[in-house]
FIKOLZA-1660 file (N, C-alpha, C; in steps of 0.1 Angstrom, whole numbers, plus 5000, padded with zeros to 4 digits):
% residues 257
   i   px   py   pz ch aa at
   1 1952 9488 3091  A  M  N
   1 1943 9496 3082  A  M CA
   1 1933 9486 3075  A  M  C
   2 1922 9485 3080  A  T  N
   2 1912 9476 3073  A  T CA
   2 1900 9483 3069  A  T  C
   3 1892 9477 3061  A  S  N
   3 1880 9484 3056  A  S CA
   3 1870 9473 3052  A  S  C
   4 1859 9476 3047  A  I  N
   4 1849 9467 3043  A  I CA
   4 1854 9461 3029  A  I  C
   5 1856 9448 3028  A  G  N
   5 1860 9442 3016  A  G CA
   5 1876 9443 3015  A  G  C
   6 1881 9438 3004  A  T  N
   6 1895 9438 3002  A  T CA
   6 1898 9443 2988  A  T  C
   7 1911 9446 2986  A  G  N
   7 1916 9451 2973  A  G CA
   7 1915 9466 2970  A  G  C
   8 1911 9473 2981  A  Y  N
   8 1909 9488 2979  A  Y CA
   8 1922 9495 2980  A  Y  C
   9 1933 9488 2983  A  D  N
   9 1946 9495 2983  A  D CA
   9 1955 9492 2971  A  D  C
  10 1949 9485 2961  A  L  N
  10 1957 9482 2949  A  L CA
  10 1958 9494 2940  A  L  C
  11 1950 9504 2941  A  S  N
  11 1951 9515 2932  A  S CA
  11 1949 9528 2941  A  S  C
  12 1957 9538 2938  A  V  N
  12 1955 9551 2945  A  V CA
  12 1943 9558 2941  A  V  C
  13 1937 9554 2930  A  S  N
  13 1925 9561 2925  A  S CA
  13 1912 9555 2929  A  S  C
  14 1913 9545 2938  A  T  N
  14 1901 9538 2943  A  T CA
  14 1898 9541 2958  A  T  C
  15 1886 9545 2960  A  Y  N
  15 1881 9548 2974  A  Y CA
  15 1876 9535 2980  A  Y  C
  16 1878 9533 2993  A  S  N
  16 1872 9522 3000  A  S CA
  16 1857 9526 3002  A  S  C
  17 1849 9516 3006  A  P  N
  17 1835 9519 3009  A  P CA
  17 1832 9530 3019  A  P  C
  18 1842 9531 3029  A  D  N
  18 1840 9542 3039  A  D CA
  18 1848 9554 3035  A  D  C
  19 1852 9556 3023  A  G  N
  19 1857 9568 3018  A  G CA
  19 1872 9571 3021  A  G  C
  20 1880 9560 3022  A  R  N
  20 1894 9562 3025  A  R CA
  20 1902 9558 3012  A  R  C
  21 1914 9565 3011  A  V  N
  21 1923 9562 3000  A  V CA
  21 1935 9556 3007  A  V  C
  22 1936 9542 3007  A  F  N
  22 1946 9536 3015  A  F CA
  22 1961 9539 3012  A  F  C
  23 1963 9541 2999  A  Q  N
  23 1977 9544 2995  A  Q CA
  23 1982 9557 3000  A  Q  C
  24 1973 9567 3002  A  V  N
  24 1977 9579 3008  A  V CA
  24 1980 9577 3023  A  V  C
  25 1972 9569 3029  A  E  N
  25 1974 9565 3043  A  E CA
  25 1988 9558 3045  A  E  C
  26 1991 9549 3036  A  Y  N
  26 2004 9542 3036  A  Y CA
  26 2015 9552 3035  A  Y  C
  27 2013 9562 3026  A  A  N
  27 2024 9572 3024  A  A CA
  27 2026 9580 3037  A  A  C
  28 2014 9583 3044  A  Q  N
  28 2015 9590 3057  A  Q CA
  28 2022 9582 3067  A  Q  C
  29 2020 9569 3066  A  K  N
  29 2027 9559 3076  A  K CA
  29 2042 9560 3074  A  K  C
  30 2046 9561 3061  A  A  N
  30 2061 9562 3058  A  A CA
  30 2067 9575 3065  A  A  C
  31 2059 9585 3065  A  V  N
  31 2063 9598 3071  A  V CA
  31 2064 9596 3086  A  V  C
  32 2054 9589 3092  A  D  N
  32 2053 9588 3106  A  D CA
  32 2065 9578 3111  A  D  C
  33 2071 9571 3103  A  N  N
  33 2082 9562 3107  A  N CA
  33 2096 9569 3105  A  N  C
  34 2095 9581 3100  A  S  N
  34 2108 9588 3098  A  S CA
  34 2112 9597 3109  A  S  C
  35 2124 9602 3109  A  G  N
  35 2129 9611 3120  A  G CA
  35 2120 9624 3120  A  G  C
  36 2120 9630 3131  A  T  N
  36 2111 9642 3133  A  T CA
  36 2117 9654 3126  A  T  C
  37 2108 9662 3120  A  A  N
  37 2111 9675 3113  A  A CA
  37 2102 9685 3118  A  A  C
  38 2107 9697 3122  A  I  N
  38 2099 9708 3127  A  I CA
  38 2102 9721 3120  A  I  C
  39 2093 9730 3120  A  G  N
  39 2095 9744 3115  A  G CA
  39 2089 9754 3125  A  G  C
  40 2096 9764 3128  A  L  N
  40 2091 9775 3137  A  L CA
  40 2092 9788 3129  A  L  C
  41 2080 9795 3129  A  R  N
  41 2080 9808 3123  A  R CA
  41 2080 9819 3134  A  R  C
  42 2090 9827 3135  A  V  N
  42 2092 9836 3146  A  V CA
  42 2091 9850 3141  A  V  C
  43 2093 9860 3149  A  K  N
  43 2090 9874 3145  A  K CA
  43 2100 9879 3134  A  K  C
  44 2112 9874 3134  A  D  N
  44 2122 9879 3124  A  D CA
  44 2127 9868 3114  A  D  C
  45 2120 9857 3113  A  G  N
  45 2124 9847 3104  A  G CA
  45 2118 9833 3106  A  G  C
  46 2124 9823 3100  A  V  N
  46 2119 9809 3101  A  V CA
  46 2131 9800 3105  A  V  C
  47 2129 9791 3114  A  V  N
  47 2139 9781 3117  A  V CA
  47 2134 9767 3114  A  V  C
  48 2142 9759 3108  A  L  N
  48 2139 9745 3104  A  L CA
  48 2149 9736 3112  A  L  C
  49 2143 9724 3117  A  A  N
  49 2152 9715 3124  A  A CA
  49 2147 9701 3120  A  A  C
  50 2157 9692 3120  A  V  N
  50 2154 9678 3116  A  V CA
  50 2162 9668 3124  A  V  C
  51 2156 9658 3129  A  E  N
  51 2163 9646 3136  A  E CA
  51 2166 9636 3125  A  E  C
  52 2178 9636 3120  A  K  N
  52 2182 9627 3109  A  K CA
  52 2188 9614 3116  A  K  C
  53 2180 9604 3115  A  I  N
  53 2184 9591 3121  A  I CA
  53 2196 9585 3113  A  I  C
  54 2206 9581 3121  A  K  N
  54 2218 9574 3115  A  K CA
  54 2217 9559 3117  A  K  C
  55 2214 9552 3106  A  H  N
  55 2212 9538 3107  A  H CA
  55 2225 9530 3108  A  H  C
  56 2237 9537 3106  A  S  N
  56 2250 9530 3107  A  S CA
  56 2260 9541 3111  A  S  C
  57 2270 9536 3118  A  R  N
  57 2281 9545 3122  A  R CA
  57 2290 9548 3110  A  R  C
  58 2289 9540 3099  A  L  N
  58 2297 9542 3088  A  L CA
  58 2292 9554 3079  A  L  C
  59 2281 9559 3081  A  L  N
  59 2276 9570 3073  A  L CA
  59 2285 9583 3075  A  L  C
  60 2287 9590 3064  A  V  N
  60 2295 9602 3065  A  V CA
  60 2287 9613 3071  A  V  C
  61 2293 9620 3081  A  P  N
  61 2286 9631 3088  A  P CA
  61 2282 9642 3078  A  P  C
  62 2270 9647 3080  A  H  N
  62 2265 9658 3072  A  H CA
  62 2261 9654 3057  A  H  C
  63 2261 9641 3054  A  A  N
  63 2257 9637 3041  A  A CA
  63 2242 9634 3041  A  A  C
  64 2236 9633 3030  A  N  N
  64 2222 9630 3028  A  N CA
  64 2213 9639 3037  A  N  C
  65 2215 9652 3035  A  R  N
  65 2208 9662 3043  A  R CA
  65 2193 9661 3041  A  R  C
  66 2186 9663 3052  A  R  N
  66 2171 9664 3051  A  R CA
  66 2166 9678 3051  A  R  C
  67 2175 9688 3053  A  I  N
  67 2172 9702 3051  A  I CA
  67 2180 9707 3039  A  I  C
  68 2173 9712 3029  A  M  N
  68 2179 9716 3016  A  M CA
  68 2174 9730 3012  A  M  C
  69 2183 9736 3004  A  T  N
  69 2179 9749 2999  A  T CA
  69 2173 9748 2985  A  T  C
  70 2161 9753 2984  A  A  N
  70 2153 9751 2971  A  A CA
  70 2153 9764 2963  A  A  C
  71 2158 9775 2969  A  G  N
  71 2159 9788 2963  A  G CA
  71 2167 9796 2973  A  G  C
  72 2173 9807 2969  A  K  N
  72 2182 9814 2978  A  K CA
  72 2175 9818 2991  A  K  C
  73 2162 9820 2990  A  H  N
  73 2154 9824 3003  A  H CA
  73 2145 9813 3007  A  H  C
  74 2146 9801 3002  A  I  N
  74 2136 9790 3005  A  I CA
  74 2144 9778 3011  A  I  C
  75 2139 9774 3023  A  G  N
  75 2145 9762 3029  A  G CA
  75 2134 9751 3029  A  G  C
  76 2138 9739 3028  A  V  N
  76 2129 9728 3028  A  V CA
  76 2134 9717 3037  A  V  C
  77 2125 9713 3047  A  A  N
  77 2128 9703 3056  A  A CA
  77 2118 9692 3054  A  A  C
  78 2122 9679 3055  A  T  N
  78 2113 9668 3052  A  T CA
  78 2114 9657 3062  A  T  C
  79 2103 9649 3062  A  A  N
  79 2102 9637 3070  A  A CA
  79 2096 9627 3060  A  A  C
  80 2103 9615 3059  A  G  N
  80 2098 9605 3050  A  G CA
  80 2109 9599 3041  A  G  C
  81 2105 9594 3030  A  W  N
  81 2115 9587 3021  A  W CA
  81 2124 9597 3015  A  W  C
  82 2137 9593 3016  A  M  N
  82 2147 9603 3011  A  M CA
  82 2147 9604 2996  A  M  C
  83 2144 9593 2989  A  S  N
  83 2143 9594 2974  A  S CA
  83 2131 9603 2970  A  S  C
  84 2120 9602 2976  A  D  N
  84 2109 9611 2973  A  D CA
  84 2112 9625 2977  A  D  C
  85 2120 9627 2988  A  T  N
  85 2124 9641 2992  A  T CA
  85 2132 9647 2981  A  T  C
  86 2141 9640 2975  A  R  N
  86 2150 9646 2964  A  R CA
  86 2141 9650 2952  A  R  C
  87 2131 9642 2949  A  H  N
  87 2123 9645 2938  A  H CA
  87 2115 9658 2940  A  H  C
  88 2109 9659 2952  A  L  N
  88 2100 9670 2955  A  L CA
  88 2109 9683 2956  A  L  C
  89 2120 9682 2962  A  V  N
  89 2129 9694 2963  A  V CA
  89 2133 9699 2950  A  V  C
  90 2136 9690 2940  A  K  N
  90 2139 9694 2927  A  K CA
  90 2127 9701 2920  A  K  C
  91 2115 9696 2923  A  R  N
  91 2103 9703 2918  A  R CA
  91 2102 9717 2924  A  R  C
  92 2104 9718 2937  A  V  N
  92 2104 9732 2943  A  V CA
  92 2114 9741 2937  A  V  C
  93 2126 9736 2934  A  R  N
  93 2136 9744 2928  A  R CA
  93 2132 9748 2914  A  R  C
  94 2126 9739 2906  A  D  N
  94 2122 9742 2893  A  D CA
  94 2111 9753 2893  A  D  C
  95 2102 9752 2902  A  E  N
  95 2091 9762 2903  A  E CA
  95 2096 9776 2907  A  E  C
  96 2106 9776 2916  A  A  N
  96 2112 9789 2921  A  A CA
  96 2119 9795 2909  A  A  C
  97 2127 9787 2902  A  R  N
  97 2135 9792 2891  A  R CA
  97 2126 9797 2879  A  R  C
  98 2116 9790 2876  A  D  N
  98 2107 9794 2865  A  D CA
  98 2099 9806 2868  A  D  C
  99 2095 9808 2881  A  Y  N
  99 2088 9819 2885  A  Y CA
  99 2096 9832 2884  A  Y  C
 100 2109 9831 2889  A  R  N
 100 2118 9842 2888  A  R CA
 100 2121 9846 2874  A  R  C
 101 2123 9835 2865  A  S  N
 101 2126 9838 2851  A  S CA
 101 2114 9845 2844  A  S  C
 102 2102 9842 2848  A  T  N
 102 2090 9848 2842  A  T CA
 102 2087 9862 2847  A  T  C
 103 2087 9863 2861  A  Y  N
 103 2082 9875 2867  A  Y CA
 103 2093 9884 2872  A  Y  C
 104 2106 9880 2872  A  K  N
 104 2118 9887 2876  A  K CA
 104 2117 9891 2891  A  K  C
 105 2110 9883 2899  A  V  N
 105 2110 9885 2914  A  V CA
 105 2110 9871 2920  A  V  C
 106 2113 9870 2933  A  D  N
 106 2113 9857 2940  A  D CA
 106 2099 9853 2942  A  D  C
 107 2097 9840 2941  A  I  N
 107 2084 9834 2943  A  I CA
 107 2078 9835 2957  A  I  C
 108 2066 9840 2959  A  P  N
 108 2060 9841 2972  A  P CA
 108 2058 9827 2978  A  P  C
 109 2058 9827 2992  A  A  N
 109 2057 9814 2999  A  A CA
 109 2043 9807 2995  A  A  C
 110 2032 9815 2995  A  K  N
 110 2019 9809 2992  A  K CA
 110 2019 9802 2979  A  K  C
 111 2025 9808 2969  A  I  N
 111 2025 9802 2955  A  I CA
 111 2033 9790 2954  A  I  C
 112 2045 9790 2960  A  I  N
 112 2054 9778 2960  A  I CA
 112 2047 9767 2967  A  I  C
 113 2040 9770 2978  A  A  N
 113 2034 9759 2986  A  A CA
 113 2022 9754 2978  A  A  C
 114 2014 9763 2971  A  E  N
 114 2003 9758 2963  A  E CA
 114 2008 9749 2952  A  E  C
 115 2018 9753 2945  A  R  N
 115 2022 9746 2933  A  R CA
 115 2028 9732 2937  A  R  C
 116 2036 9732 2948  A  T  N
 116 2041 9719 2953  A  T CA
 116 2030 9710 2958  A  T  C
 117 2020 9716 2965  A  G  N
 117 2009 9708 2969  A  G CA
 117 2001 9702 2958  A  G  C
 118 1999 9710 2947  A  M  N
 118 1991 9705 2935  A  M CA
 118 1999 9694 2928  A  M  C
 119 2012 9695 2928  A  Y  N
 119 2021 9685 2922  A  Y CA
 119 2020 9672 2930  A  Y  C
 120 2021 9673 2943  A  A  N
 120 2020 9661 2952  A  A CA
 120 2006 9655 2950  A  A  C
 121 1996 9663 2949  A  Q  N
 121 1982 9658 2948  A  Q CA
 121 1980 9651 2935  A  Q  C
 122 1986 9655 2925  A  A  N
 122 1985 9649 2912  A  A CA
 122 1989 9634 2912  A  A  C
 123 1998 9631 2921  A  Y  N
 123 2003 9617 2922  A  Y CA
 123 1993 9608 2931  A  Y  C
 124 1982 9614 2935  A  T  N
 124 1971 9606 2941  A  T CA
 124 1960 9604 2932  A  T  C
 125 1961 9607 2919  A  L  N
 125 1950 9607 2910  A  L CA
 125 1950 9595 2900  A  L  C
 126 1962 9590 2898  A  Y  N
 126 1963 9580 2887  A  Y CA
 126 1968 9567 2891  A  Y  C
 127 1963 9556 2885  A  T  N
 127 1966 9543 2889  A  T CA
 127 1981 9540 2887  A  T  C
 128 1987 9546 2877  A  A  N
 128 2001 9543 2874  A  A CA
 128 2011 9550 2883  A  A  C
 129 2006 9558 2892  A  A  N
 129 2015 9566 2901  A  A CA
 129 2012 9562 2916  A  A  C
 130 2020 9566 2925  A  R  N
 130 2018 9564 2939  A  R CA
 130 2021 9578 2946  A  R  C
 131 2015 9580 2958  A  P  N
 131 2017 9592 2965  A  P CA
 131 2031 9593 2970  A  P  C
 132 2036 9605 2972  A  F  N
 132 2049 9607 2978  A  F CA
 132 2049 9604 2992  A  F  C
 133 2058 9596 2997  A  G  N
 133 2059 9592 3011  A  G CA
 133 2067 9602 3019  A  G  C
 134 2064 9615 3018  A  V  N
 134 2071 9625 3025  A  V CA
 134 2062 9637 3028  A  V  C
 135 2065 9643 3040  A  S  N
 135 2058 9656 3043  A  S CA
 135 2069 9666 3042  A  S  C
 136 2066 9677 3035  A  T  N
 136 2075 9688 3032  A  T CA
 136 2072 9700 3039  A  T  C
 137 2082 9706 3047  A  I  N
 137 2080 9718 3054  A  I CA
 137 2088 9729 3046  A  I  C
 138 2082 9739 3042  A  I  N
 138 2088 9750 3034  A  I CA
 138 2088 9763 3043  A  I  C
 139 2100 9768 3045  A  G  N
 139 2102 9780 3052  A  G CA
 139 2109 9791 3044  A  G  C
 140 2104 9803 3045  A  T  N
 140 2109 9814 3037  A  T CA
 140 2106 9827 3043  A  T  C
 141 2112 9838 3038  A  V  N
 141 2108 9852 3041  A  V CA
 141 2105 9859 3028  A  V  C
 142 2093 9864 3026  A  D  N
 142 2089 9871 3014  A  D CA
 142 2085 9885 3017  A  D  C
 143 2078 9891 3008  A  A  N
 143 2073 9905 3010  A  A CA
 143 2064 9906 3022  A  A  C
 144 2057 9896 3026  A  D  N
 144 2048 9896 3037  A  D CA
 144 2054 9891 3050  A  D  C
 145 2067 9889 3050  A  G  N
 145 2074 9885 3062  A  G CA
 145 2077 9870 3062  A  G  C
 146 2080 9865 3074  A  P  N
 146 2083 9851 3075  A  P CA
 146 2071 9842 3072  A  P  C
 147 2073 9831 3065  A  Q  N
 147 2062 9822 3061  A  Q CA
 147 2067 9808 3063  A  Q  C
 148 2057 9800 3067  A  L  N
 148 2060 9785 3070  A  L CA
 148 2048 9777 3065  A  L  C
 149 2050 9768 3056  A  Y  N
 149 2040 9759 3051  A  Y CA
 149 2044 9744 3052  A  Y  C
 150 2034 9735 3053  A  M  N
 150 2037 9721 3053  A  M CA
 150 2028 9714 3043  A  M  C
 151 2034 9706 3034  A  I  N
 151 2027 9699 3024  A  I CA
 151 2026 9684 3028  A  I  C
 152 2014 9679 3029  A  E  N
 152 2012 9665 3033  A  E CA
 152 2013 9656 3020  A  E  C
 153 2014 9642 3022  A  P  N
 153 2015 9633 3011  A  P CA
 153 2002 9634 3002  A  P  C
 154 1991 9638 3008  A  S  N
 154 1978 9639 3001  A  S CA
 154 1978 9651 2991  A  S  C
 155 1988 9660 2993  A  G  N
 155 1988 9673 2986  A  G CA
 155 1983 9685 2993  A  G  C
 156 1977 9682 3005  A  Q  N
 156 1972 9693 3013  A  Q CA
 156 1983 9702 3018  A  Q  C
 157 1982 9715 3017  A  Y  N
 157 1992 9724 3022  A  Y CA
 157 1985 9734 3031  A  Y  C
 158 1992 9737 3042  A  V  N
 158 1986 9746 3053  A  V CA
 158 1997 9755 3058  A  V  C
 159 1994 9767 3060  A  G  N
 159 2004 9777 3066  A  G CA
 159 2004 9775 3082  A  G  C
 160 2015 9776 3088  A  Y  N
 160 2017 9774 3102  A  Y CA
 160 2025 9784 3108  A  Y  C
 161 2024 9786 3121  A  R  N
 161 2034 9793 3130  A  R CA
 161 2044 9783 3135  A  R  C
 162 2040 9771 3137  A  G  N
 162 2049 9760 3141  A  G CA
 162 2043 9747 3136  A  G  C
 163 2051 9738 3131  A  C  N
 163 2046 9725 3126  A  C CA
 163 2056 9714 3129  A  C  C
 164 2051 9702 3128  A  A  N
 164 2060 9690 3130  A  A CA
 164 2055 9679 3122  A  A  C
 165 2065 9670 3118  A  A  N
 165 2061 9658 3111  A  A CA
 165 2071 9647 3115  A  A  C
 166 2068 9634 3113  A  G  N
 166 2077 9624 3117  A  G CA
 166 2072 9616 3129  A  G  C
 167 2081 9607 3134  A  K  N
 167 2077 9598 3145  A  K CA
 167 2075 9605 3158  A  K  C
 168 2081 9617 3160  A  G  N
 168 2080 9624 3173  A  G CA
 168 2071 9636 3172  A  G  C
 169 2062 9636 3162  A  K  N
 169 2054 9649 3159  A  K CA
 169 2045 9652 3171  A  K  C
 170 2039 9643 3178  A  Q  N
 170 2030 9646 3188  A  Q CA
 170 2037 9653 3200  A  Q  C
 171 2049 9648 3204  A  V  N
 171 2057 9654 3214  A  V CA
 171 2061 9668 3210  A  V  C
 172 2066 9669 3197  A  A  N
 172 2071 9681 3192  A  A CA
 172 2060 9692 3191  A  A  C
 173 2048 9688 3187  A  K  N
 173 2036 9697 3186  A  K CA
 173 2033 9703 3200  A  K  C
 174 2033 9694 3210  A  T  N
 174 2030 9698 3224  A  T CA
 174 2040 9708 3229  A  T  C
 175 2053 9706 3226  A  E  N
 175 2063 9715 3230  A  E CA
 175 2062 9729 3222  A  E  C
 176 2059 9728 3209  A  I  N
 176 2058 9740 3201  A  I CA
 176 2047 9749 3206  A  I  C
 177 2036 9743 3210  A  E  N
 177 2024 9750 3215  A  E CA
 177 2027 9758 3228  A  E  C
 178 2038 9754 3235  A  K  N
 178 2041 9761 3247  A  K CA
 178 2049 9774 3244  A  K  C
 179 2054 9776 3232  A  L  N
 179 2063 9787 3229  A  L CA
 179 2055 9799 3225  A  L  C
 180 2061 9811 3228  A  N  N
 180 2055 9823 3224  A  N CA
 180 2063 9828 3211  A  N  C
 181 2059 9822 3200  A  L  N
 181 2066 9824 3188  A  L CA
 181 2066 9838 3183  A  L  C
 182 2055 9845 3185  A  D  N
 182 2054 9859 3180  A  D CA
 182 2065 9868 3186  A  D  C
 183 2069 9865 3198  A  Q  N
 183 2079 9873 3205  A  Q CA
 183 2093 9868 3205  A  Q  C
 184 2095 9857 3198  A  M  N
 184 2108 9850 3198  A  M CA
 184 2116 9854 3186  A  M  C
 185 2129 9855 3188  A  T  N
 185 2139 9858 3177  A  T CA
 185 2143 9845 3171  A  T  C
 186 2149 9845 3159  A  A  N
 186 2154 9833 3152  A  A CA
 186 2166 9827 3160  A  A  C
 187 2174 9835 3166  A  R  N
 187 2185 9830 3174  A  R CA
 187 2180 9822 3187  A  R  C
 188 2169 9828 3193  A  E  N
 188 2163 9821 3204  A  E CA
 188 2156 9808 3199  A  E  C
 189 2150 9808 3187  A  A  N
 189 2143 9797 3182  A  A CA
 189 2152 9785 3179  A  A  C
 190 2164 9788 3176  A  I  N
 190 2174 9778 3173  A  I CA
 190 2175 9768 3185  A  I  C
 191 2177 9774 3197  A  K  N
 191 2179 9766 3209  A  K CA
 191 2166 9759 3212  A  K  C
 192 2155 9765 3210  A  E  N
 192 2142 9758 3213  A  E CA
 192 2140 9747 3203  A  E  C
 193 2143 9749 3191  A  A  N
 193 2141 9738 3181  A  A CA
 193 2150 9726 3184  A  A  C
 194 2162 9729 3188  A  A  N
 194 2171 9718 3192  A  A CA
 194 2166 9710 3204  A  A  C
 195 2161 9718 3214  A  R  N
 195 2155 9712 3226  A  R CA
 195 2143 9703 3222  A  R  C
 196 2135 9708 3213  A  I  N
 196 2123 9700 3209  A  I CA
 196 2127 9687 3202  A  I  C
 197 2137 9688 3193  A  I  N
 197 2141 9676 3186  A  I CA
 197 2147 9666 3196  A  I  C
 198 2154 9670 3206  A  Y  N
 198 2160 9661 3216  A  Y CA
 198 2149 9655 3224  A  Y  C
 199 2139 9663 3227  A  A  N
 199 2128 9658 3236  A  A CA
 199 2119 9648 3228  A  A  C
 200 2118 9650 3215  A  A  N
 200 2110 9641 3207  A  A CA
 200 2118 9628 3203  A  A  C
 201 2131 9628 3204  A  H  N
 201 2139 9616 3200  A  H CA
 201 2136 9605 3210  A  H  C
 202 2134 9593 3204  A  D  N
 202 2132 9581 3212  A  D CA
 202 2145 9573 3213  A  D  C
 203 2152 9575 3224  A  D  N
 203 2166 9569 3225  A  D CA
 203 2165 9553 3226  A  D  C
 204 2154 9548 3229  A  S  N
 204 2152 9533 3230  A  S CA
 204 2152 9527 3217  A  S  C
 205 2147 9534 3207  A  K  N
 205 2146 9528 3193  A  K CA
 205 2157 9533 3184  A  K  C
 206 2161 9545 3185  A  D  N
 206 2171 9551 3176  A  D CA
 206 2182 9558 3184  A  D  C
 207 2193 9550 3186  A  K  N
 207 2204 9556 3194  A  K CA
 207 2211 9567 3187  A  K  C
 208 2214 9565 3175  A  L  N
 208 2222 9575 3168  A  L CA
 208 2213 9584 3159  A  L  C
 209 2216 9597 3161  A  F  N
 209 2209 9607 3152  A  F CA
 209 2218 9619 3151  A  F  C
 210 2215 9627 3140  A  E  N
 210 2222 9639 3138  A  E CA
 210 2212 9651 3137  A  E  C
 211 2215 9661 3144  A  L  N
 211 2206 9673 3144  A  L CA
 211 2210 9682 3132  A  L  C
 212 2200 9686 3124  A  E  N
 212 2202 9696 3114  A  E CA
 212 2194 9708 3117  A  E  C
 213 2200 9720 3116  A  L  N
 213 2193 9732 3118  A  L CA
 213 2196 9742 3107  A  L  C
 214 2186 9749 3103  A  S  N
 214 2188 9760 3093  A  S CA
 214 2179 9772 3096  A  S  C
 215 2181 9783 3090  A  W  N
 215 2173 9795 3092  A  W CA
 215 2172 9804 3080  A  W  C
 216 2162 9812 3080  A  V  N
 216 2161 9823 3070  A  V CA
 216 2157 9835 3078  A  V  C
 217 2165 9845 3080  A  C  N
 217 2163 9856 3088  A  C CA
 217 2173 9867 3085  A  C  C
 218 2172 9878 3093  A  A  N
 218 2181 9890 3090  A  A CA
 218 2195 9886 3092  A  A  C
 219 2198 9877 3102  A  E  N
 219 2212 9873 3105  A  E CA
 219 2218 9865 3093  A  E  C
 220 2209 9859 3086  A  S  N
 220 2214 9851 3074  A  S CA
 220 2213 9860 3061  A  S  C
 221 2210 9873 3063  A  N  N
 221 2209 9882 3052  A  N CA
 221 2197 9879 3043  A  N  C
 222 2186 9873 3049  A  G  N
 222 2174 9869 3041  A  G CA
 222 2176 9857 3033  A  G  C
 223 2187 9850 3034  A  L  N
 223 2190 9838 3026  A  L CA
 223 2188 9825 3035  A  L  C
 224 2184 9815 3029  A  H  N
 224 2183 9802 3036  A  H CA
 224 2197 9796 3038  A  H  C
 225 2201 9793 3050  A  A  N
 225 2214 9787 3053  A  A CA
 225 2214 9779 3065  A  A  C
 226 2223 9769 3065  A  H  N
 226 2224 9761 3077  A  H CA
 226 2230 9769 3088  A  H  C
 227 2226 9767 3100  A  V  N
 227 2231 9774 3112  A  V CA
 227 2246 9773 3113  A  V  C
 228 2253 9784 3116  A  P  N
 228 2268 9783 3118  A  P CA
 228 2271 9773 3129  A  P  C
 229 2283 9766 3128  A  Q  N
 229 2286 9756 3137  A  Q CA
 229 2287 9760 3151  A  Q  C
 230 2291 9772 3154  A  N  N
 230 2292 9776 3168  A  N CA
 230 2278 9777 3175  A  N  C
 231 2268 9782 3167  A  L  N
 231 2254 9783 3172  A  L CA
 231 2248 9769 3173  A  L  C
 232 2252 9760 3163  A  L  N
 232 2247 9747 3164  A  L CA
 232 2252 9740 3177  A  L  C
 233 2264 9742 3180  A  D  N
 233 2270 9735 3192  A  D CA
 233 2263 9741 3204  A  D  C
 234 2261 9754 3205  A  E  N
 234 2254 9760 3216  A  E CA
 234 2240 9754 3218  A  E  C
 235 2233 9752 3206  A  A  N
 235 2219 9747 3207  A  A CA
 235 2219 9733 3212  A  A  C
 236 2229 9725 3207  A  I  N
 236 2230 9711 3212  A  I CA
 236 2233 9710 3227  A  I  C
 237 2242 9719 3232  A  Q  N
 237 2245 9719 3246  A  Q CA
 237 2232 9723 3254  A  Q  C
 238 2225 9733 3249  A  H  N
 238 2212 9737 3256  A  H CA
 238 2202 9726 3256  A  H  C
 239 2201 9719 3245  A  A  N
 239 2191 9707 3244  A  A CA
 239 2195 9696 3254  A  A  C
 240 2208 9693 3254  A  E  N
 240 2212 9682 3263  A  E CA
 240 2211 9686 3278  A  E  C
 241 2213 9699 3281  A  R  N
 241 2212 9704 3294  A  R CA
 241 2197 9703 3299  A  R  C
 242 2188 9707 3290  A  S  N
 242 2174 9707 3293  A  S CA
 242 2169 9693 3295  A  S  C
 243 2174 9684 3286  A  L  N
 243 2170 9670 3288  A  L CA
 243 2175 9664 3301  A  L  C
 244 2187 9667 3305  A  N  N
 244 2192 9662 3317  A  N CA
 244 2185 9668 3329  A  N  C
 245 2181 9680 3328  A  D  N
 245 2173 9687 3339  A  D CA
 245 2160 9680 3341  A  D  C
 246 2153 9677 3329  A  D  N
 246 2140 9670 3330  A  D CA
 246 2141 9657 3336  A  D  C
 247 2152 9649 3333  A  E  N
 247 2154 9636 3339  A  E CA
 247 2157 9637 3354  A  E  C
 248 2164 9647 3358  A  D  N
 248 2166 9649 3372  A  D CA
 248 2154 9652 3380  A  D  C
 249 2145 9660 3373  A  D  N
 249 2132 9664 3380  A  D CA
 249 2124 9651 3381  A  D  C
 250 2124 9643 3371  A  D  N
 250 2116 9630 3371  A  D CA
 250 2121 9621 3383  A  D  C
 251 2134 9620 3384  A  E  N
 251 2139 9612 3395  A  E CA
 251 2136 9617 3408  A  E  C
 252 2136 9630 3410  A  M  N
 252 2132 9636 3423  A  M CA
 252 2118 9634 3426  A  M  C
 253 2109 9635 3416  A  E  N
 253 2095 9632 3418  A  E CA
 253 2093 9618 3422  A  E  C
 254 2100 9609 3416  A  G  N
 254 2099 9595 3419  A  G CA
 254 2104 9592 3433  A  G  C
 255 2114 9599 3438  A  D  N
 255 2119 9597 3451  A  D CA
 255 2109 9602 3462  A  D  C
 256 2102 9613 3458  A  D  N
 256 2092 9619 3468  A  D CA
 256 2081 9609 3470  A  D  C
 257 2077 9602 3459  A  E  N
 257 2066 9593 3460  A  E CA
 257 2070 9581 3468  A  E  C
% end
C-alpha cells in the first residue's frame, strides 16, 4: 500500500493525496487474514457460519467462539481480530438492551446495523483511536422477516441476502451466488454453509480449523442458537463428501487430458 509521499498512515484522520485512509485499509487487511465468515438469508431464517482457524492443538474445542449471541434474536459472526470482536459484540448487546428498555420491543435489524456501523465509523475519525480490525455479520429475524447485514471496518453497513468476509471470501461469494436463497430453508442452508466454508478453506496454509454454525429461524423458535450437534455433524459430512467429489472430478478431468 503506497501513495504519493510518506507519513499518511500515521493518523486515521489523515487522507493521502489520492484520497485513501491507510489505517482503514490496514484494518481491512486484518479481516482478510482471518478465517472465513459467511451469512445466508433464506426464506425462513438466517444461517451464520465461520471457519475458526485453530493455531494450536492445545486449544479447548468450542472456546473463543466467533459466532456470538448479541440479543435473544440476534446472532453475530465475525472475521478479524478477536479482541475487537468482543468489544463490538458488547456494543451490539448494549444497543439491543437499551432499545428494548426504552421501547419495550426487540430492536429491528436495520437500526442495530446502523448504530453499530456509526459506532465503528466513529473510530475512523480521531487521531487517538484506530479502526476496528473486524467485519461484523449480523443476522436476525424481526417484524419484516429474516435480515442480514455486514458492517465493515470503515463503518459502512449493507444489507445482504448472502455475504462473506475473511481470507476465503472470494471463493465463498462465488459459491453463494450459485444458491437460490429465496427458495432455500434454514435446514438446507446449514449444509450449504458448511460446504462453502470447506470449499473456501485453504488446507495448504491452515490445516486445523473448527466449523461454527448458528441459525435464527422457526426451528430455533425465533431465537439465535448454535446448530444442534446432530445437524452440525450431518453438515460436516455433507461438506466433506462434496469436497471429495470435487477432487475426484478434477482427477478424472486430469486423466482425460
